[in-house]
C-alpha positions in Angstrom: -0.2 0.1 0.0 1.3 3.5 -0.8 1.7 6.2 2.0 2.3 9.6 1.9 3.2 10.7 5.5 6.3 8.7 7.0 6.5 8.5 10.8 8.3 11.5 12.5 11.3 9.2 13.5 11.8 8.0 10.0 11.5 11.4 8.4 14.1 12.5 10.8 16.7 10.3 9.1 16.6 12.6 6.1 18.6 15.5 7.5 20.4 16.0 3.9 18.2 14.8 1.0 21.5 14.5 -1.0 23.0 11.9 1.2 23.1 8.3 0.0 23.4 7.0 3.6 20.5 8.9 4.8 18.2 7.5 2.1 19.4 3.9 2.8 18.7 4.4 6.5 15.4 5.9 5.5 14.1 2.9 3.3 15.6 0.3 5.7 13.4 1.6 8.6 10.3 1.8 6.3 10.9 -2.1 5.6 10.2 -4.0 2.4 7.1 -4.1 0.3 6.1 -0.6 1.1 5.5 2.2 -1.4 5.9 5.9 -0.6 4.8 9.2 -2.4 6.1 12.5 -1.3 3.6 14.2 -3.3 1.3 13.7 -6.5 -0.3 10.3 -6.5 -1.1 8.2 -9.5 -4.9 8.9 -9.6 -3.7 12.7 -10.0 -1.1 11.9 -12.5 -2.6 9.5 -14.6 -4.5 11.5 -17.2 -2.0 14.5 -17.8 0.8 11.9 -17.9 -0.8 9.4 -20.3 -2.0 12.4 -22.6 1.7 13.5 -22.8 3.0 10.1 -23.5 0.6 9.5 -26.4 -1.3 6.3 -27.4 -1.7 4.1 -24.2 -1.8 0.8 -26.3 1.1 -1.6 -25.4 2.4 -1.5 -29.1 2.8 2.3 -29.2 4.0 2.4 -25.5 6.8 -0.4 -26.1 8.6 1.8 -28.5 9.3 4.7 -25.9 12.4 4.2 -23.8 11.4 5.9 -20.4 14.0 6.9 -17.7 12.7 7.3 -14.0 15.6 8.8 -12.0 15.4 8.9 -8.1 12.7 6.3 -8.3 12.5 5.7 -4.7 9.6 3.5 -3.8 7.1 5.2 -5.8 4.3 3.3 -7.7 4.8 5.5 -10.5 6.9 3.1 -12.7 4.6 0.1 -12.1 1.6 2.2 -13.2 3.3 3.3 -16.3 4.2 -0.3 -17.0 0.7 -1.4 -16.4 -0.6 1.4 -18.8 1.4 -0.1 -21.8 4.7 1.6 -21.4 6.9 -1.4 -20.6 10.4 -0.1 -21.5 10.9 1.7 -18.2 14.4 2.0 -16.5 14.5 3.1 -13.0 17.5 4.3 -11.1 18.2 5.3 -7.6 21.5 5.6 -5.6 20.0 3.7 -2.7 20.9 0.0 -2.9 18.2 -0.6 0.0 15.3 0.5 -2.1 16.6 -0.8 -5.5 17.2 -4.4 -4.2 13.5 -4.0 -2.7 11.8 -2.8 -5.9 13.6 -5.5 -7.9 12.2 -8.2 -5.7 8.5 -6.8 -5.9 8.6 -6.4 -9.7 11.0 -8.9 -11.3 8.2 -11.6 -12.0 5.3 -9.5 -12.5 7.0 -6.8 -14.5 10.0 -8.5 -16.2 10.7 -5.9 -18.8 11.0 -3.0 -16.4 14.8 -2.4 -15.2 16.4 -1.3 -12.1 19.8 0.2 -11.5 21.8 1.4 -8.7 23.2 4.6 -10.1 23.8 8.3 -9.1 21.6 10.3 -11.2 24.2 13.1 -11.4 26.6 10.7 -13.0 24.5 8.1 -15.1 26.0 5.4 -16.9 24.0 5.6 -20.1 25.2 6.3 -23.6 24.3 9.7 -25.0 20.7 9.8 -26.5 19.5 6.8 -24.7 15.8 7.8 -23.8 12.6 9.2 -25.1 11.3 10.3 -22.0 12.9 11.3 -18.8 10.3 11.3 -16.0 11.3 13.0 -12.6 9.0 13.0 -9.5 10.8 14.8 -6.8 14.3 14.0 -8.0 15.3 17.6 -8.6 13.7 19.0 -5.6 15.5 16.6 -3.4 18.9 17.7 -4.9 18.1 21.3 -4.7 18.1 22.1 -1.0 18.6 26.0 -0.5 21.9 25.6 1.5 23.5 23.3 -1.1 23.3 25.6 -4.2 22.9 24.8 -7.6 25.9 22.5 -8.3 24.2 19.3 -8.2 20.9 20.4 -9.6 23.0 21.6 -12.8 25.2 18.3 -13.0 21.9 16.3 -13.1 20.4 18.4 -15.6 23.4 18.2 -17.8 23.1 14.3 -17.6 19.2 14.5 -18.5 20.0 16.6 -21.5 23.0 14.2 -22.4 21.1 10.8 -22.2 17.9 12.3 -23.8 17.1 11.7 -27.7 16.6 14.6 -29.8 12.8 15.5 -29.6 12.7 13.8 -26.3 10.7 15.0 -23.4 11.8 15.8 -19.8 8.9 15.8 -17.5 9.7 17.1 -14.0 7.1 16.9 -11.3 7.9 19.4 -8.8 6.8 21.8 -6.0 8.2 24.6 -8.2 10.1 26.3 -5.3 11.6 29.7 -6.5 15.2 28.4 -6.5 14.2 25.0 -8.3 12.0 26.9 -10.8 14.6 29.5 -11.6 17.2 26.7 -12.4 14.8 24.9 -14.6 13.8 28.2 -16.4 17.6 29.1 -17.0 19.1 25.7 -17.8 16.2 25.1 -20.5 15.9 28.5 -21.9 17.5 28.0 -25.4 16.5 25.0 -27.7 13.5 23.9 -25.5 9.8 24.0 -25.9 8.6 24.5 -22.3 5.2 24.2 -20.8 3.7 23.9 -17.4 0.6 22.9 -15.6 -0.6 22.2 -12.1 -1.7 18.6 -11.1 -5.1 18.6 -9.7 -5.8 17.3 -6.0 -7.6 14.1 -5.5 -9.7 15.7 -3.0 -12.1 18.7 -3.3 -9.6 20.5 -0.9 -6.7 22.2 -2.6 -3.4 20.4 -1.4 -1.0 22.7 1.1 1.8 21.5 -1.5 0.7 22.2 -5.2 2.4 19.8 -7.6 3.4 21.2 -11.0 4.3 19.3 -14.1 7.0 21.1 -16.2 7.7 19.6 -19.6 10.7 20.4 -21.7 11.0 19.0 -25.3 14.2 19.0 -27.1 14.2 21.4 -29.8 16.3 23.6 -32.1 19.4 25.1 -30.5 19.8 28.9 -30.1 15.9 29.5 -30.1 14.2 30.8 -26.8 10.7 29.8 -27.0 8.1 31.7 -24.7 6.8 29.2 -21.9 3.2 28.1 -22.5 1.1 27.8 -19.2 -2.4 27.0 -18.0 -2.2 27.9 -14.4 -4.2 31.2 -14.6 -7.0 28.7 -15.5 -6.4 26.3 -12.6 -8.2 28.1 -9.7 -10.7 25.3 -9.2 -8.2 22.7 -8.2 -5.0 24.4 -7.6 -3.3 26.2 -4.7 -3.1 29.7 -6.2 -0.9 31.0 -3.7 1.8 28.8 -5.1 0.5 29.3 -8.4 0.6 33.1 -8.6 4.2 32.9 -7.5 5.1 30.7 -10.4 2.9 32.7 -12.8 5.0 35.7 -12.1 8.2 33.8 -12.4 7.0 32.9 -16.0 6.1 36.2 -16.8 9.7 37.6 -15.9 11.1 34.6 -17.8 9.2 35.3 -20.8 10.4 38.8 -21.1 13.9 37.6 -21.0 13.2 35.0 -23.6 11.6 37.7 -25.8 14.6 39.8 -25.5 16.8 37.0 -26.6 14.6 36.4 -29.7 14.3 40.0 -30.7 17.1 41.9 -32.6 18.3 43.5 -29.4 22.0 42.5 -28.9 21.8 41.0 -25.3 24.9 40.4 -23.3 25.1 36.6 -22.7 27.0 34.8 -20.2 29.2 31.8 -20.7 26.5 29.7 -19.3 24.1 31.0 -21.9 26.5 29.9 -24.7 26.9 26.5 -23.0 23.3 26.1 -23.0 23.1 27.1 -26.6 22.1 30.8 -26.8 24.0 31.1 -30.1 23.7 27.7 -31.4 26.2 24.5 -31.2 29.5 25.8 -29.8 31.1 22.8 -31.1 30.5 23.7 -34.8 32.1 26.7 -36.3 29.8 29.0 -38.1 31.6 31.3 -40.5 31.3 35.0 -39.6 29.6 34.3 -36.2 30.2 37.3 -33.6 29.0 37.5 -30.3 29.8 39.4 -27.0 29.5 37.8 -23.8 30.7 37.7 -20.1 33.3 35.1 -19.2 33.4 34.0 -15.5 31.2 34.1 -12.4 31.6 34.8 -8.8 31.7 31.1 -7.9 33.7 29.5 -10.9 36.5 32.0 -11.5 38.7 34.6 -9.8 37.7 37.3 -12.2 35.1 38.2 -14.7 35.7 39.3 -18.4 34.1 41.0 -21.3 34.7 38.8 -24.2 33.9 38.3 -28.0 33.6 34.9 -29.8 34.5 35.4 -33.5 34.4 32.5 -36.0 36.6 33.3 -38.9 34.5 34.4 -41.9 36.4 32.2 -44.4 37.1 28.7 -43.1 40.3 27.4 -44.9 42.8 24.6 -44.3 45.7 27.3 -43.6 44.7 28.1 -39.9 47.6 27.9 -37.6 44.9 27.5 -34.6 41.7 25.7 -34.4 40.9 28.0 -31.3 42.7 30.7 -29.7 42.5 33.4 -27.1 43.5 37.0 -27.7 44.0 39.2 -24.7 43.6 42.9 -25.0 44.9 45.0 -22.0 42.8 47.9 -20.7 45.2 50.8 -22.1 44.5 49.4 -25.8 40.7 48.4 -25.3 39.8 51.5 -27.2 41.9 51.2 -30.1 40.1 50.8 -33.3 41.7 47.5 -34.0 40.0 46.1 -30.8 36.9 48.1 -30.2 35.3 47.9 -33.5 33.9 44.8 -35.3 36.1 45.6 -38.5 39.2 45.9 -36.4 38.4 42.6 -34.7 38.0 40.8 -38.0 41.4 42.0 -39.0 42.9 40.3 -35.4 41.0 37.1 -36.2 42.7 37.1 -39.8 46.0 37.8 -38.4 45.9 35.4 -35.8 45.1 32.6 -38.2 42.5 31.0 -36.0 39.3 29.2 -37.1 37.8 30.6 -33.6 39.1 33.5 -31.7 37.9 34.3 -28.2 38.8 37.9 -27.6 39.1 38.8 -23.9 39.3 42.5 -22.6 41.1 43.2 -19.6 39.8 46.3 -17.4 40.7 48.0 -13.9 39.7 44.7 -12.2 42.8 42.9 -13.7 45.3 45.7 -13.3 48.4 44.7 -11.3 47.5 41.2 -11.7 50.1 38.6 -12.9 49.3 37.5 -16.6 50.0 33.8 -15.7 47.2 34.2 -12.9 44.9 35.7 -15.6 45.7 32.8 -18.1 45.2 30.0 -15.4 41.9 31.7 -14.6 40.8 31.9 -18.3 41.9 28.4 -19.4 39.1 26.4 -17.9 36.4 28.8 -18.9 37.6 29.1 -22.6 38.0 25.2 -22.9 34.2 24.9 -23.1 34.2 27.3 -26.2 36.6 25.3 -28.1 35.0 23.8 -31.2 34.7 20.2 -32.3 35.9 17.3 -29.8 39.4 18.5 -28.7 41.9 16.4 -26.8 41.3 16.9 -23.0 44.8 17.7 -22.4 45.4 20.1 -25.4 45.9 23.8 -24.1 44.3 26.6 -25.9 47.0 29.0 -27.1 47.2 32.5 -25.7 48.0 35.7 -27.7 48.3 39.2 -26.4 48.4 42.6 -27.7 50.9 43.7 -24.7 50.2 44.5 -21.3 50.0 48.2 -22.5 52.5 49.5 -19.8 55.7 50.6 -21.5 57.6 51.9 -18.4 56.7 51.4 -14.6 58.4 53.1 -11.6 57.2 52.5 -8.1 57.1 55.6 -5.8 56.3 54.1 -2.8 54.8 50.9 -1.3 52.9 51.1 2.1 50.7 49.0 4.3 47.8 50.5 6.0 46.0 49.0 9.1 42.8 49.8 7.5 43.2 49.6 3.6 46.0 47.1 3.4 48.8 47.1 0.8 49.0 50.0 -1.3 51.3 51.1 -4.2 52.0 54.5 -5.7 53.6 54.2 -9.3 54.4 56.3 -12.5 53.6 54.4 -15.6 54.0 55.0 -19.4 51.5 53.5 -21.5 52.3 52.1 -25.2 50.8 54.9 -27.2 48.5 56.1 -24.7 45.2 57.0 -26.4 47.0 57.4 -29.7 48.1 60.7 -28.9 50.9 61.8 -31.3 51.1 65.5 -30.1 53.9 67.5 -28.8 54.3 65.4 -25.8 55.9 62.1 -27.2 55.0 59.9 -24.2 52.2 60.6 -21.4 53.0 59.5 -17.9 50.4 58.6 -15.3 50.5 58.2 -11.6 48.5 55.5 -10.1 47.3 54.5 -6.7 46.7 50.7 -6.3 44.8 49.0 -3.4 46.3 45.4 -3.1 43.2 44.3 -1.1 41.0 44.6 -4.2 43.3 42.2 -6.4 45.5 45.1 -7.5 42.6 47.6 -8.2 44.0 50.8 -9.7 42.0 53.0 -7.4 42.9 56.3 -8.9 44.8 57.3 -12.0 46.1 60.9 -12.8 48.0 62.4 -15.7 51.4 63.8 -15.1 52.3 67.0 -17.0 55.4 69.4 -17.0 55.3 73.0 -16.4 56.6 75.2 -19.2 59.7 77.2 -18.8 59.1 80.6 -17.4 60.8 83.7 -18.4 60.3 85.4 -15.2 62.1 82.5 -13.5 64.9 82.6 -16.0 65.5 86.2 -15.1 65.6 85.6 -11.3 67.9 82.7 -12.2 70.4 85.4 -13.5 70.1 87.9 -10.5 73.4 87.8 -8.6 71.4 89.3 -5.6 69.0 86.1 -5.2 70.0 84.2 -2.1 71.3 80.6 -2.1 67.8 79.4 -0.9 66.3 81.2 -4.0 68.7 79.7 -6.4 68.0 76.3 -5.2 64.3 76.9 -5.4 64.6 78.2 -8.8 66.9 75.6 -9.9 64.2 72.8 -9.0 61.5 74.9 -10.8 63.4 75.5 -14.0 63.5 71.8 -15.0 59.9 71.7 -16.0 59.0 69.4 -13.2 56.1 66.8 -13.2 53.0 67.7 -11.6 49.4 66.4 -11.6 47.0 67.7 -14.0 43.8 68.5 -12.0 41.8 69.0 -15.4 42.1 65.3 -16.3 39.8 62.7 -15.3 41.4 59.2 -15.2 38.4 57.2 -14.5 35.5 57.4 -17.2 32.9 56.8 -14.2 33.8 60.1 -12.9 33.1 61.8 -16.0 29.7 59.8 -15.7 29.1 61.1 -12.3 29.7 64.8 -13.6 27.3 64.2 -16.5 24.8 62.8 -14.3 24.5 66.3 -12.6 22.5 67.2 -15.6 19.4 65.9 -13.5 19.6 68.7 -11.2 21.5 71.5 -13.6 18.7 74.0 -13.2 19.4 74.0 -9.4 23.0 74.3 -9.9 22.6 77.0 -12.5 20.4 79.0 -9.9 22.8 78.6 -7.2 25.7 79.9 -9.3 23.6 82.9 -10.5 22.5 83.7 -7.0 26.0 83.4 -5.3 24.8 80.5 -3.2 27.0 77.3 -2.4 25.8 73.9 -3.1 26.9 71.5 -0.9 28.6 68.2 -2.3 29.6 65.4 0.2 32.0 62.8 -1.3 32.5 59.4 0.8 35.7 58.1 -0.2 38.8 60.2 -1.2 41.3 57.9 -3.1 44.1 60.1 -4.6 41.8 63.1 -4.3 41.8 63.6 -8.0 37.9 63.7 -8.2 37.3 66.2 -5.5 40.0 68.5 -7.1 38.4 68.2 -10.3 35.0 69.2 -8.9 36.6 72.1 -7.3 38.0 73.5 -10.5 35.0 72.4 -12.5 32.2 73.9 -10.3 33.7 76.7 -8.3 30.3 77.5 -6.6 30.2 74.3 -4.7 31.5 73.5 -1.2 33.0 70.0 -1.0 33.4 67.8 1.9 35.2 64.6 1.6 35.0 61.8 4.2 38.0 59.2 4.2 38.5 56.4 6.7 42.1 56.1 6.4 44.6 58.7 7.2 47.2 57.2 5.3 45.4 57.4 2.2 44.9 61.2 2.8 48.7 61.5 3.2 49.3 59.5 0.0 47.1 62.0 -1.7 48.7 65.0 -0.5 52.2 63.8 -1.0 52.0 62.3 -4.6 48.8 63.6 -6.1 48.7 67.3 -5.3 45.7 67.2 -3.2 45.1 70.2 -1.3 42.4 71.8 1.0 41.0 75.2 1.1 37.6 76.8 2.3 35.9 75.3 -0.7 37.4 71.7 -0.2 37.7 69.8 3.2 38.5 66.4 4.3 37.2 64.8 7.3 38.9 61.8 8.8 36.4 59.2 10.0 33.6 56.7 9.0 31.4 57.9 6.4 28.1 56.5 7.5 28.6 58.0 11.0 29.5 61.3 9.1 26.1 61.3 7.4 24.3 60.2 10.5 25.8 63.0 12.4 25.1 65.7 9.7 21.5 64.6 9.5 21.3 64.9 13.7 22.8 68.4 13.5 20.4 69.5 10.6 17.5 68.3 12.9 18.7 70.5 15.7 18.6 73.6 13.6 14.7 74.2 13.7 13.2 74.9 10.4 16.6 75.9 8.7 16.6 75.7 5.0 20.3 76.5 4.8 21.9 74.4 2.0 18.6 72.7 1.4 19.8 71.4 -1.9 22.5 68.6 -1.5 24.6 66.2 -3.6 25.8 63.0 -1.7 28.4 61.0 -3.7 29.6 57.4 -2.7 32.9 56.6 -4.4 34.3 54.1 -1.9 35.5 50.6 -2.6 34.7 47.6 -0.2 37.2 45.6 1.7 34.9 42.6 1.7 34.7 41.2 -1.7 32.7 38.0 -0.7 29.4 40.0 -0.5 29.8 40.2 -4.5 30.0 44.0 -4.2 33.3 45.7 -5.2 32.1 49.3 -4.7 30.5 50.7 -2.5 30.7 48.6 0.9 27.7 46.4 1.5 26.4 48.4 4.5 26.1 51.5 2.4 23.5 50.2 0.2 21.3 48.4 3.1 18.2 50.0 4.2 19.3 51.9 7.4 21.9 53.9 5.6 19.6 54.6 2.5 17.1 55.9 4.8 19.7 58.1 6.5 20.8 59.2 3.2 17.3 60.1 2.0 16.9 62.2 5.2 20.4 63.8 4.6 19.1 65.1 1.3 16.0 66.7 3.1 13.4 67.5 0.3 15.4 66.7 -2.8 19.0 66.6 -4.0 20.9 63.8 -5.7 22.2 60.6 -4.1 25.0 59.2 -6.5 26.4 55.8 -6.1 29.4 54.1 -8.0 28.2 50.7 -8.0 30.6 47.8 -9.2 29.3 44.3 -8.7 30.1 41.0 -10.7 26.7 39.5 -9.6 23.5 40.4 -11.3 21.5 39.4 -8.2 23.4 41.7 -6.0 23.1 44.5 -8.4 19.3 43.8 -8.8 19.2 43.6 -4.9 20.7 47.3 -4.6 18.5 48.6 -7.3 15.4 47.1 -5.6 16.3 48.7 -2.3 17.1 52.0 -3.9 13.6 51.9 -5.5 11.7 51.5 -2.3 13.6 54.4 -0.6 13.6 57.0 -3.5 11.2 58.2 -5.7 13.4 58.7 -8.6 16.3 56.3 -9.8 18.4 56.7 -12.8 21.4 54.5 -14.3 24.3 55.3 -16.3 26.0 51.9 -17.5 29.6 52.3 -18.7 30.4 50.5 -22.0 33.9 49.7 -21.5 34.1 49.0 -17.8 31.9 47.2 -15.1 30.9 50.5 -13.2 27.4 51.6 -13.2 26.7 55.0 -11.5 23.2 55.2 -10.1 21.4 58.5 -9.4 18.7 58.7 -6.7 16.6 61.3 -5.5 13.7 61.4 -2.7 11.6 63.7 -4.9 11.5 65.4 -8.2 11.7 68.9 -6.6 15.2 69.6 -8.1 15.1 67.2 -11.0 15.1 67.8 -14.7 12.5 65.1 -15.2 11.1 66.4 -18.4 13.9 67.6 -20.4 17.2 66.0 -19.5 18.9 67.2 -22.8 18.0 70.7 -21.8 19.8 70.1 -18.4 22.7 68.7 -20.2 23.1 71.9 -22.0 22.7 74.1 -18.9 25.3 71.8 -17.2 27.8 72.3 -19.9 27.6 76.1 -19.8 28.3 75.8 -16.0 31.4 73.6 -16.3 34.7 75.4 -16.2 36.6 72.3 -17.4 35.2 70.4 -20.5 33.5 67.1 -20.0 31.6 65.2 -22.7 28.1 65.3 -21.0 26.3 64.9 -24.2 27.6 61.7 -24.9 27.4 60.4 -21.4 23.7 61.6 -20.9 22.6 59.6 -24.1 23.3 56.3 -22.1 21.1 57.6 -18.9 18.3 55.4 -18.3 15.3 55.9 -16.0 14.9 52.9 -13.8 12.0 54.4 -11.7 
């Protein structure tokens, strides 16, 4: 007799649903000859399953090879057999239950097979089965604490042993993490449908079972999912169903974007799942951008482009090769344009070339580490059936640094190892002007895998006629002569009119959102308060001071040693317009809010701008910038209060994780009425602009705001180009 609720003592043996030992103990305690169903018993499954499998006669059914993984002691297989589907293979990794089931069915159902086997590593040939019928197997593997590793491994096996045109039928509770895996793993090349299984009684089950069907189709096609859930209210737990309906709606939006002409940025996993067709086959002229690497599978993340040579010949030197482009050369025509990239493919003489672009995340990292990190990632992109041990060759455009001179290496108790260095890039920006070589000064944080935290342009002072005359004066004192001698050598200094980071330009351009308020302040002589959390080398605050002379800038920096390096090597200086506060950024904002509240009814400096430009010391959170506590609800609420009735909250956001980024955006939407995003094309930075109200915003005409801002800036910034990338999120 089948039972659905095991005694508590027996159920207690299943602390870990992925443990073979636990399942052996579970089935041993239940004893022999007993059937057990976790959910969805045969009377409820009979009609939808038999409709799906086709004709019920023995002659038709016998032709279908059916696999039931994680079969347990369910009656599902015997019921299918009795309905005429005799070619059923059952697998389970519990020897106890397989031995029991074999004893029970060997004589009564001689064609049915039973195997002791791990369903994540099945010993069947490719393309062995027409139907794979999973009843709770995936659910058992997908314990939330265990992650998706076992689930992905199992689904890869499902795809491998299934015939072309075959069906994968998954009976599941469709919990969010399980459904998310199914939707993503069967996104490309599968026709997918879902329906609810009706309960046997008139009462709706507390645990609704769903039947998700995936039919193996044409690779590279993302079909929308068919669902009848919105018509299931009479027999379905709609609380669960509504959650599934929402997930399907979001997934169909994603699938429609892949099917449209929009060039969606794919991940390596998308490519492995067939987003651009069969990776084992070279398609002449195929070119697709994607992201290599994920937080759990690699040290770093990389922007990459897959290029299959336009003309396939027998003269290729490499079947597949990797071409690494350093950050300093990423904007050269040869590497940033599709035409230039095809020239590289031709020069490399590779049938397939994976072009990998390095950025600020990879600065100061040994190239051997980069190659070691990339090697297992690109192996999955190699066409054909390559030898396992054959390495893919790496080519490189050069590291981009022609000369390097270290000025100081120091370790701070707060920030950790830091390096100040002067570098000369090879053909920096392609500038062939009067200055034959440009030199840059960089501040590098070792804690962030060699992150170039700040970069400044070094320039030489021109000779001064006045100084030359003083040099000739015999009356000058020895001290003056020495001072002049140093000044007459065209010594290097920091150019504070140069912004080394493109995201800093984007922050400036984003001020177009509040350009009218800035313009009004400039005209009236009032000061606008800008608070910047994070000093770095001080280049950005110095640029702000020169660019917008009517603003008062307060910078908050946690590490005194960082401030010392900024003054010593990067020409940072303070005055009445620019001040630095050493301390915790969150506490500074909290104290500012408290101080403002103590001023009854004061509207002084009512319009404010708050900029977060600080990196995180804890990269395990998936956030490189800012630290996690700066984007959690308590601080966001304080930031909203800090801005009073309006103003602008600006965040330099750097995250490798899409889910982390979405979480940050969701929190901001919940706190701030308006939210904008400016995504940088050549880097991983995204600049977010939030405001608690539309009081100071150029909501109706941002282009006009850009023009106003351009008129205010004392140092040119390409506002027009940046503002075209600004997107409204809320």
